[in-house]
C-alpha positions as CSV (number, residue, x, y, z in Angstrom):
1,M,107.3,131.2,124.2
2,Y,107.2,129.4,120.7
3,I,103.5,130.1,120.3
4,V,104.2,134.0,121.2
5,R,107.0,134.1,118.6
6,L,104.9,132.1,116.0
7,V,101.9,134.6,116.5
8,A,104.3,137.5,116.2
9,K,105.6,136.2,112.9
10,L,102.2,135.4,111.5
11,N,101.0,139.1,112.5
12,L,104.1,140.3,110.6
13,F,103.4,138.2,107.5
14,Y,99.7,139.4,107.5
15,H,100.6,143.0,107.7
16,L,103.1,142.8,105.1
17,N,100.5,141.2,102.8
18,I,102.8,138.4,101.6
19,S,100.9,136.1,99.3
20,F,103.2,133.2,99.6
21,F,104.4,132.1,102.9
22,Y,105.3,129.1,105.0
23,V,105.0,128.3,108.8
24,N,107.0,125.6,110.3
25,F,104.9,123.5,112.8
26,H,107.4,120.7,114.0
27,E,108.9,120.2,110.7
28,K,105.6,120.3,108.8
29,R,105.1,123.2,106.3
30,V,101.8,124.9,105.5
31,L,101.9,126.6,102.0
32,M,99.7,129.3,100.9
33,P,99.1,129.1,97.2
34,E,99.9,132.1,95.0
35,L,98.8,133.5,91.9
36,I,101.0,132.2,88.9
37,D,102.1,134.4,85.9
38,L,101.6,132.2,82.8
39,E,103.8,133.1,79.9
40,P,101.9,133.2,76.6
41,Q,104.2,130.8,74.9
42,E,103.6,128.5,77.7
43,L,99.8,128.9,77.6
44,K,99.8,128.1,73.9
45,K,102.1,125.3,74.2
46,S,100.8,123.4,77.2
47,F,97.6,124.7,78.5
48,I,95.3,126.1,75.8
49,D,93.4,122.8,75.3
50,N,93.6,121.4,78.6
51,I,92.5,124.2,81.0
52,V,89.5,126.4,81.6
53,M,90.5,129.9,80.5
54,I,88.3,132.9,81.6
55,D,88.5,136.1,79.9
56,V,87.2,138.8,82.4
57,R,87.3,141.8,80.2
58,R,84.3,143.6,78.6
59,R,82.5,142.9,75.5
60,T,84.0,146.1,73.9
61,E,87.4,144.7,74.7
62,W,86.7,141.3,73.2
63,E,85.3,142.9,70.1
64,Y,88.4,145.0,69.7
65,T,91.2,142.5,70.3
66,G,89.6,139.3,69.8
67,V,89.7,136.5,72.3
68,I,91.8,133.4,72.7
69,K,90.3,130.3,71.2
70,S,88.1,128.3,73.7
71,S,88.3,131.1,76.4
72,H,85.0,131.6,78.4
73,L,83.9,135.2,78.4
74,L,83.0,136.5,81.8
75,T,83.2,140.1,82.5
76,F,84.2,140.8,86.1
77,F,84.3,144.7,86.1
78,D,82.1,147.1,84.1
79,E,83.1,150.3,82.4
80,K,83.0,152.1,85.6
81,G,85.0,149.6,87.5
82,N,81.9,148.4,89.3
83,H,81.4,144.5,90.1
84,D,78.9,142.0,91.2
85,V,81.0,139.3,92.9
86,I,78.0,137.1,93.7
87,A,76.6,137.1,90.1
88,W,80.1,136.5,88.8
89,L,81.0,133.6,91.0
90,K,77.6,132.1,90.2
91,E,78.9,131.9,86.3
92,F,82.4,131.1,87.5
93,H,81.3,127.9,89.5
94,K,79.9,126.7,86.3
95,L,83.3,126.6,84.7
96,V,85.4,125.8,87.8
97,T,83.8,123.3,89.9
98,S,86.4,122.6,92.6
99,K,88.9,124.7,94.4
100,E,91.6,122.1,93.2
101,Q,90.8,122.8,89.6
102,P,93.5,124.7,87.6
103,F,92.2,127.7,85.6
104,V,93.6,130.8,83.8
105,L,92.4,134.3,84.1
106,I,92.8,136.6,81.2
107,C,92.4,140.4,80.9
108,A,94.0,143.3,78.8
109,H,97.1,143.9,80.9
110,A,97.0,141.4,83.8
111,N,96.0,143.9,86.3
112,R,92.5,143.0,86.7
113,T,93.2,139.2,86.9
114,R,95.9,139.9,89.5
115,T,93.1,141.3,91.8
116,I,90.8,138.7,90.9
117,G,93.1,135.9,91.2
118,N,94.5,137.1,94.4
119,Y,90.9,137.5,95.8
120,L,90.0,133.8,94.7
121,I,93.1,132.5,96.4
122,E,93.1,134.5,99.6
123,N,89.4,134.6,100.3
124,L,87.9,131.6,98.8
125,G,90.7,129.2,98.9
126,Y,91.4,128.4,95.2
127,K,94.7,126.5,94.8
128,H,95.8,126.6,91.3
129,V,95.1,130.1,89.8
130,Y,97.0,131.3,86.8
131,H,96.9,134.5,84.8
132,L,98.1,135.5,81.6
133,K,101.1,137.4,82.1
134,G,101.0,140.7,80.2
135,G,97.5,140.1,79.2
136,M,95.9,140.3,75.9
137,A,98.3,143.2,75.1
138,L,101.3,140.8,75.1
139,W,99.5,137.9,73.4
140,D,98.6,140.5,70.6
141,D,102.2,141.9,70.6
142,L,103.4,138.2,70.0
143,N,100.9,138.0,67.0
144,E,99.3,134.8,68.7
145,E,96.2,133.7,67.2
146,V,92.7,135.2,68.3
147,E,89.1,134.8,67.2
148,M,87.3,137.9,66.3
149,L,83.7,138.6,67.8
150,R,81.1,140.6,65.9
151,N,79.8,143.8,67.1
152,Q,76.4,143.2,68.6
């Protein structure tokens, strides 16, 4: 009976698409990681020099707003919303070499990074995935430092 109730609960969680849950197996809890919203001030203060930052925007966006110092530029979606996950992951794995390694995803408003981050957690098992809350729009609103790229 316990297993039937457990399966029913898991099925409910799955259908509700909850990204963080726990299941109690005889007092042991299994935690599923969740995407962490990282405030711009926290990124600047604690993380900027100590973590891999990946800016997933397009070149035109980088040139328009600039980029956060030390961030790696790795476009995920093109202008039409298309993507090549295999090619992107090949480059991503050069930067993030372990599923335990923390990293920060950056985009314009944190919408693309939410999609990408959740995919990396839920489908590929990454454990410490952050994304810049509010994206570069909030970073810019707070007048945080950026490096400008030249048009090519």
